[in-house]
VEXKERO-980498 format. One record per residue: z negated, y negated, x of N, C-alpha, C in turn. Coordinates in steps of 0.02 Angstrom, whole numbers, plus 50000, padded with zeros to 5 digits. Atoms other than C-alpha are relative to their C-alpha. Layout:
residues N
ZYXZYXZYX/...
This chain:
residues 466
500215007150081499965000049971500014992950064/499755006349987500664982950040499154997349992/500385004449972499364970650125499914994549927/500065004350037498774956249957499654994550018/500445004149976498204941250030500324993049969/500385007150035497674921949951500734996950046/499405003249949499164910950015499834995050044/500075006549955498964899650170500484997149998/499465007149977499574884550153499704992050001/500325006449970498934872550255500434996150019/499355005849989500434861350257500134997849948/499954999450053500494862550084499924990349965/500285004850039500614845150008499935001249920/500484996650055499514843849858500474995549935/499625002850076500404840449679499894994649953/500455006650019499114828749626499534998750044/500685004149979497894816649677499395004950003/500564996649988496414825749735499224994649965/500595002650027494544819649639499385001550053/500594999049964493134817449762499465004849969/500434995650042492214824049628499805006750008/499924993650005492744842149657499915002350075/500304996849926492234842349845499575003449992/500584998450021490454847449787499745000149958/500304996750057489574856849693499264995449967/500735003850034488304851749560499594998149995/500745004049970486584845049598500025001350089/500145001249909487024842949779499884992850012/500425006149967486234831049875500014992349988/499285004950015487724819149870499894995249946/500015002050074487824818249719499364994249967/500715005050025485824812449674500214992850026/499995006649967486074799549829500534995449955/499385004050014487814793249738499564996749943/500205004150102486664789249565499304995550007/500795004449985484944783549650500284994750028/500145007649949485764769849767500464994549937/499485005450027486984763249637499034999949926/500325005050036485184760249537499554997750041/500355001749978484264753749662500144991450009/499965009349993484064732249685500274998550069/499615000849931485354730949831500204991549999/499445007350003485524711349788499624994350034/499965003249946484894706149945500455001450075/499044997649966486174713850039500474996649995/499285004050032487634705849937499664992449997/500095006450030486734688149914500204999450093/500055002649931486684689250135501154999450000/499285003449989488824689150108500274995549972/499665005850053488894675849977500014994750060/500145006449952488514664650155500764998850004/499355002649987490434667050197500304997049951/499475000550040491974660450130500425004149960/499614995650041492784676150064500674999850042/499414998149947494224675150207499875002150071/499844995349947494544685650336499875005949981/499714992449998494594706050349499404999149948/500734995550042493644714450211499465003750001/500565000250002491884719750199500095007649977/500324993950031491304740250173499564996949933/500445003350051490344739350023499625000450028/500344999749995488734738250030499465007349986/500284993650047488304752349915500075005450042/499644994149947489404764950021499785000650048/499985001849917488714757950180499085005249996/500754997750004486834762750118499955005249995/499904991049995487304778950057500135005750065/500194997949934487894784250220499384999150027/500874999349962486254780050299499505002749978/500294994450044485274787550172500185005050032/499614993549977486324805050192499805000750059/499854999549909486334800050381499235002950018/500784995149973484244802950381499815004349954/500014993550037484164813950247500185005650050/499804992949965485004827450352500154998950072/500104999249912484464821450540500444997150001/499435006149953486014811150592499744992949971/500355005249979485264797650645500374993050053/499635001149965486604791250759500714997749997/499395000950014487994778850717500775003950006/499404996449959489314786250815499965010249957/499824994850051488824803650724499974998749946/499925001450065488814797550580500884997849956/499225000050008490634791150592500185004650001/499684994249984491064807350658499945005249938/499894995250072490504815750491500234997549951/499595004150030491404803650389500695005550003/499104998350002492944813150444500005008550016/499744991050019492364831650450499285004049951/500274997650020490924832750362499914999049907/499924999150054491314835750169499624993549971/500655003549992489694826450121500104991650011/499845004949968489924811050208500484999449964/499345000150045491734809350155499725000049939/500155001150061491084809649982499774991849992/500375005849987489854796549997500474994550029/499625004149989491064787550082500504996449973/499265002450055492534786249953500615003050065/499554997649934493624794650096500154994650055/499905002749958493114781050198499725001750074/500364999649931492824778450389499824994050046/500175004849946491744764050462499955002850047/499954998149928491774765050657499254997050005/500624999149971490194766950734499684994350003/500195007249997489914748650796499764998149927/500045001050051490034744650616499415000849943/500604994150061488794756350524499304997250048/500745004249947487284748950685500144995549977/500025005950010487944733850659499664996249911/500334999150088487304736550441499405000450024/500754998450013485744742450484499784995750049/500345003149981485394732050586499944990949988/499995005650049485834715950511499545000649911/500314997750069485014723650339499315003950012/500624994350010483504733550400499554996049955/500434999350037482384722250329500205003449896/499684995250060483244727050145499885006349997/500124993149970483344742250207499235004249997/500695000150025481554743250230499694999349944/500485003250061481094736550078500255006949938/499724994450047482044753749994499365005850007/500644998750014480234760950018499785000949947/500435005450065479504751549883500535002849933/499684995950069480994755949758499925007549992/500074992849995480894773649821499445003249964/500704997650002479044774549799499974998849898/500075002950045479114764949624500355005449963/499824993850011480394781049584499775005749968/500414995049987479364792449645499555001949924/500455002250059478064784949518500025001149947/499744999350041479104782849389500105006649941/499814993249976479504802149384499195004849997/500694996650008477514806549367499965004150069/500194995249951477524813549546499544996350055/500485004849966476314799649616499265001849931/500584997350038474444804749544499574994450013/500515002949985473264795849654499295001749982/500804997949990471884807249644499574998950059/500344996249920471754812949836500564998550028/499535004449986472634802249942499825001850079/500334998449931472514808250142500454995250038/499745008649949472914794050285500065004650053/499844998849931473614800150452500564997250040/499565002649963474414795750609500555004550047/499584993749946475964803250743500174994850031/499715007249946476514794950904500825002849992/499414999649960478364794150917500144995950043/499555003549948479564788751047500174991549984/499795004349985480224773251083500575000250004/499395000149977481954769551118500094997450065/500125003449942481384766351280499715007050048/500304995349935480854776351450499244998750027/500555002149952479074778051503500224999150071/500005003549933479744776851674500394996850012/499835007549994480514760051652499384996449962/500695002749994478684755251636499674997650070/500375001049958477674746951776499214997549981/500705002250003475504743951807500264993150013/499895004649976474954729051821499804998550069/500365000949907474444734052001500574996950057/499434999149961476064738252058500424991549978/500055007750000476674719751971499874995850047/500125005349953475714710552080500245001750065/499834998349890476354721352245500724999050002/499254995049988478164723152192500274989649993/499765007450024478004701952136499784996050077/500025004349956477284697052294500555000550069/499424997449980478674708152382500724996850029/499675005450010479944698752284500074992850033/500195009150003479354681552329500064999750063/499805002049914479474686152524500675001050021/499344998549982481174695152512500694992049952/499915004550019481644679052395500404992350072/500155004249952481024666352542500355003150052/499734998849917482054675152685500605000249993/499425002350012483634675252585499924992350001/499645005850000483464657952545499984997550091/500105002349943483044654552730500705003050031/499234996749981484514666252778500574990949969/499825005150018485494653152682500094993149991/499975007149960485074638252723500234997950071/499614999449911485554643252916500605001849993/499545002250005487144648252869500334994749948/499715007650018487394633052757500184996650048/499985006649940486804623852906500495000450049/499355002249955488124630353025500785001549956/499265003349995489674629752922500054992449970/499895004950026489354612752868500024995850080/499765003849932489424609053062500555003150016/499534997149997490914617153063500444997949976/499495001050032491844615852923499754991049967/500165005450009490974600052862499604999449909/500354998450087490094595552680500395000349961/499765001150079491114594852552500355007049985/499434995050034491574611152525499495004249963/500275000550066491294620852375499745009550034/500254993050013490434640052326499265001650030/500555002049967488794634052348499495005249939/500404994150026488174648352207499435002750040/500714997649961486614658152254500365006350011/499454991649994487444675552327499405005249958/500074998450044487334689252199499075005550021/500344994649984485984699452300499364995049968/500325004850033484854684052266499764997249940/499845003850074485224680752092499695007149969/500624996250048484534698852056499264999050037/500564998049993482924699252141499614993949975/500435005050048482384681252049500095001349933/500074999250080483054689151891499125002949968/500984996550036481664703751897499394999150027/500655005049983480404689852002499854999949915/500195002650068480514683251824499795003849947/500134992950030480654700251726499015000150006/500704998149969478884703751819499394995050003/500615004350041478024687951771499864997949942/500195001150074478384686251604499465006849973/500244991350003477844705351607499064999350023/500574999950006476274700851679499684993949951/500465004150067475734685251567500135002449965/500144994850079475904697251422499425003550002/500624994550009474614710851491499574995850006/500515005250027473504696251525499624997549938/499975003950091473694686551350499635006649977/500194995250063473524706251294499155001449990/500544998149984471914707951398499614995549983/500405005750030470994692051344500165002149918/499974998250075471394697251163499655005949973/500264994550018470994714151170499074997950047/500675001149982469114708051247499604997249953/500085003650062469144694651098499705004949952/500264993850014469074711750998499305001650007/500594997050003467854720151074499344994550017/500645006049989466584704951096499945000149905/499985000350045466874704550911499685006649979/500214996750017466544721550908499275004950007/500284999749976465224721851019499454996449973/500585004150066464124708150883500065004449958/500194994850051464534719650764499635005450001/500664994949949463574734750856499124996050014/500695000750008462134721850882499764997049934/500335002750069461944715550727499825010049963/500114994450065461994733450638499415005050058/500724999749993460474738150772499634998950009/500505004550019459524725750752499775001149918/500004996050063459784731250572499615005649999/500414995049999459194746650602499165001250020/500765001549977457734742150718499384995749937/500415005950051457244730250558499885006449935/499914994850067457464744950418499525003550042/500344995849974456484759850527499344998350047/500545003349953455314747650630499895004050066/500144998649935455474754850790500864996850036/499765001949952456344750550955500625001550015/499654993249951458044761450987500174999250062/499824996349939458374768451128500624997650048/499755001049977459284763751260500464989250025/499985004949974460214746451349500364996349933/499515002950033461044734251214500684997750044/499345003049967462774731551233499964990149985/500055005349966463234714551313500834997249995/499175005250010464944701851256500075000450079/499495001449970466054701251349500644991450010/499545005450000467034682851391500585000550026/499375000450003468714683551340500434993150045/499715002249949469274670651465500095001950091/500044997049925468814682051618500185003849995/499864993650002469484696351552500844998350051/499405000349995470964702251647500125007450014/499944996150010472084717151645499765003350047/500164992349927471644736851748500564999950034/499305000349971472904737751863500405006849967/499404996250024473464753251761500254998549976/499825001450069473904744551608500794999550026/499355000449987475664744051604500384996649938/499675004750068477144736451500500755000950031/499184997549995478934742751466500614992850005/499695002949993480324735051539500684997449947/499414998650030481574740451402499794998649937/500505000150054480434740651239499484997050012/500405004450003479164726851266499305002449962/500734998550063477934732451123499965006449991/500154992450028478064748751132499555002750079/500284997649935476684757351225499695006950053/500014993449986476124772451330499545004149960/500524998450018475024783751234500095009650002/500254990049968474294804651243500705001549929/499794994950037475504814851149499425006949965/500404995450030474374825851029500485004449987/499614993949981475564837251013500105005150060/499724997349933475674841151202499344997150061/500525001549968473704839051274500304999550069/499735003149920473744828251443500594997050034/499375006349991475524820151403499814995049996/499855010350047475884801551357500784999549977/499055004050041477534793351278499964995449988/499735006450011478314778551273500065001249916/499865002350061477954774051090499944995549962/500395002650060477264768950923499555005349969/500314995350014475894776350840500244997149930/499835000650049476804779450660499435002549934/500374998550063475524780550485500335000349933/499725000650054475744785250339499405003449940/500525000250049474624787050180500475007349939/499364996850063475394805150051499435002149954/500214995850062474834807749892500085007450002/500284996850024474044823849839500805005149989/499464995550062475224829749696500715003150034/499455001849983476904827949751500105000750064/499755001049937476654826749952500434990850016/499895006650007477474805949917499644999050037/500315006549957477134793450047499824995549958/500245005950079476234780649938499944993550076/499895007449973476284767550088500095004950103/499614996649946477094768950269499594995150046/500095005249952476544757350448500145002750071/499944997149949476984758050619499484994250050/500235005449962475634749850749500095002850075/500205001149911475344748150947499265002350021/500524996149970473714756650954499865006350003/500184993249995473194772351020499805005949958/500054994050046472154778750887499714994949936/499474999650046471894776350730499304991549948/500535005150030470144764750682500264995749955/500025008450046470764749750626500785000549952/499325002250050472164756250497499965004649911/500244995650053470974763250370500184995049948/500265004350071470584750450254500794993750012/499315002249986472634740850306500255007149946/499654995450051473454756550203499755002449972/500304999450066472124757850080500454993449965/499825004250034472644740950036500894999249979/499335003150017474384741450056500215009049965/500204998250058474274756249943499904998649926/500145002150032473684747549827500294992049959/499455006950020474994732449838500595004149950/499424996550002476434746149842499915000449890/500154995950063475564754549658499764995649961/500655003450075474424740149574499495004749985/500674996450005473114753649588499645003950080/500294995649913471824761649726499805006449974/500144990250023471734781249723499095000250009/500524997650006470314787949690499515002250049/500494996249945469754798349834500665000350063/499605000049929470424795150015499645002850062/500204996749966470334805750150500094998750067/499615000749972470664804750327499235004950079/500734993049956469944813650510499484993650025/500655004949956468704805850629500214993150027/499755007549972469874794250708500074993249948/499965005450037469814783250578499324995749960/500585003550006467984781050555499604996250039/500255004049969467074767450592499304997549939/500264999750067465464761850477500094993749985/499555003850011466274744950466500455003249935/499514996950030467694754450383499815001449926/500174998350056466754762950249499554998149984/500345001850042465624750250205500454993549991/499475008650024467164735450172500085000349948/500055003650078466974727350009500505003049972/499374996850044468734732549972500025006949981/500224994750004468294748149963499715004349972/500494997350015466994751549876500055004049936/499624995350028468064758649752500235006449974/499884994049964468584771349835499585007150032/500404990949979467824791149858500395000150082/499894999149922467954790950061499775007250008/500024998649973467924803350148500245005750070/499605000649945468184803150324499435001150057/500514993849945467464813550477499734995850028/500335002349966466204809050581500014997750069/499924994449948466584819350736500355004950007/499444992149989467514833950772499475006550003/500454994150000466674850150736500505006950042/499784996449947466844862150899500335004949958/499634995950011467964876150875499485006449995/500594994549984467124892250808499524999149968/500755000650018465734884750781499945000449888/499915003450072465024887150589499634995449956/499815007850026464964871050468499444999449958/500774999950050463124868150378500164996549962/500015003750064463094864950212499524994049980/500685000650030462084855850113500224995849938/500155000850065461674851349930499434993449992/500165004450000460464837749988500274993150005/499625005850018460784818149939499784996750085/499985002249920460724808850123499294996249984/500835004849978458864803450167499944992849970/500025007850017458224784850101500194996150071/499955003549950458774772250225500615002550054/499294996649962460214783450301500424995050018/499295004749981461564773150409500595003749961/499514995450050463304775050339500265005950025/499474997349981464094784350447499135008449999/500374990350002462304801050423500184999149923/499605000850068462754796250229500645004249997/499414997149978464464800750280500025007450045/499954992749952464114816950369499755003449943/500354996550032462964823750240500675000349935/499685001150058464154817150108500725007550013/499384995849976465684828750189499545008249998/500514993050014464324843850216499815003649939/499734997850067464384844950024500335004549988/499224995650018465324857449945500304997549988/499145005950007466314845649857500284994950045/499505002549930466524836150009500325003750037/499634994449946466974851050100500565003349968/499204998050033468354855749959500354994249992/499535006849990469194836549971500235001250073/499575000449947469374836050144500305004950051/499524993449980469904853750182500745000649977/499565002050031471374847550090500364997350022/499395006349964471984833350201500335002250049/499404994149973472854844550312500665002549974/499574995550054473664853350209500634993649942/499665005050017474254834650126500644997750035/499675004649940474784825650277500575004150017/499794997749928475304834750406500775005649977/499415000350010476784843050319500534999450003/499535005749995477474828150291500394999950049/499995002149931477504824450469500375005850013/499744996749984478184838950500500875003249991/499265001150028479734838750380500424994050026/499355004949954480134822750465500284998650054/499874998949943479974827350640500405006650014/499684993549977480434844250643500655005249940/499244998850032481604847350487500574996049993/499525005849982482464831550509499924999750039/499905000949941482294829750690499814992450011/499965008349987481544811250679499504998650066/500564998049943480664810150842500244995050069/499785006249967481364794750915500284992849968/499725004150025481604777350869500524997250014/499475002549969483424769550858500224992450019/500175011849995482904749650857499254999050050/500475003549960481704741650983499624993949950/500665006550014480084729950968499855000749910/500214999350055478874731650836500255000949940/499975001650053479484722850689500605004249970/499234996250005481234734050713499795006149978/500334994549991480224748950733499875002949927/500355001250040479264746450558500285002049973/499554998650070480414743750454500605005750012/499744992250005481424760950518499585005449984/500354993250027480094770750480499834997849935/500115000750078480044763150302500665003449958/499434995150029481904769150288499855007150007/500154990350001481294787950350499694998649957/500394999350075479814786850214500144999949959/499705000950059481114781250098500315005149971/499434993049981482244795750138499455005049949/500254994250005480854808550142499764999749914/500294997150068480014803649951500685000249957/499124999050042482244801549868499925006150037/500064992149989481944820649935499575001449960/500284996850045480674823549863499985000149896/499825002250067481064814849690500625006149987/499524993950017482774827949716499815004150019/500124993350011481974843149733499385001349962/500445000750068480764838749583500444998149933/499165003450067482454835049460499585009449959/500034993550018482234854149424499345000849952/500834997950015480204855049381500284995849933/500065004150062480494838349282500415000749936/499725001050056481774841549182499975006749940/500284992850035481104858149127499304998249935/500915003150029479374848949092500394996249917/
């Protein structure tokens, strides 16, 4: 019996114009994003085009560009070059672009120009999730993760090395200037003083520009040292006030030496303090995933609702620890959804007595660890209330030892850490594309907006059956 094959007609001209809607199955993520983006408010992006007179080459439709970026981030494709390539090779990208192919420079410029508006999509995506019933604010977990900056840690220089390099460069520049003056004098004697070509030698220009960069970096580190000292002084004064209050409450003098406030004007950077020349606002941070290693990056924060793991607040900081983030994150949740969460859990990095006693969170049921339990040690449980006169730290410790407190706190990891895993492992977002804290913060909110849209997409079937 002869073979029977479906005709292989690569060169067959289509008899009818194809429809882009025939390219993808029903229920595909690209179809969902097409509908969602058409419902989003993109007026801020469109308004920016009204500043032009309408002449010149036509621009790509902003709605189409937003679709491409959102789908790229949803599929772990963050490079503008790769997105451009996908508009040729990937059916879903081609569908969302309407079979148009903006080049990578256009995609990168659109993202950079409209980054503030794109980050605002986080709030819109969150509200869509809330309207769909995916946000309950019964229990919210807060955590942070370190994400690499668009800069190498090898492009950073310590304060000590800056001083040494600055002195060496000054000597080299003085030597080059002396040599240049000698050469000028010899040529003046030979040719006269009317010759041209008196620009600085390239070698001297390079050293001077490096000297300027190092000087600016030194000044920035010195200013940061003063600001940090001012913060430490305020914290020390707070501790002194708490110490005096505890001594007054107990009638006993607390053992140990009293902390002494420092003088911010006398503060100087540590010799090991570093500044990066590629992204000066990024910081060297310990890599939590690899003990003993460090990354040049930022501390990315999220607050995640327990109902459907929707991100209800997102921020980026330069701080290596999380202590200052608890109150701002709860405030952002309230601003985004006009409602405070009932319960909030966070690990020990977020604890301070000032945080848990802050007036703004008195209506929130907080579960913040006061320390780390040793691995393998049995956790003591208690049903007794905190003793009279207990400090905020003691009261929180006793609260987390109760059965109810343990049941709430043990869910913390299960709520927030899977979301970090989905962003970093599943979608491969491990390095920011942009530089500077403001741009990085906006890109992080775009990443979190996509995370929420994916939650909404995957919950559609459940919502339709409900």
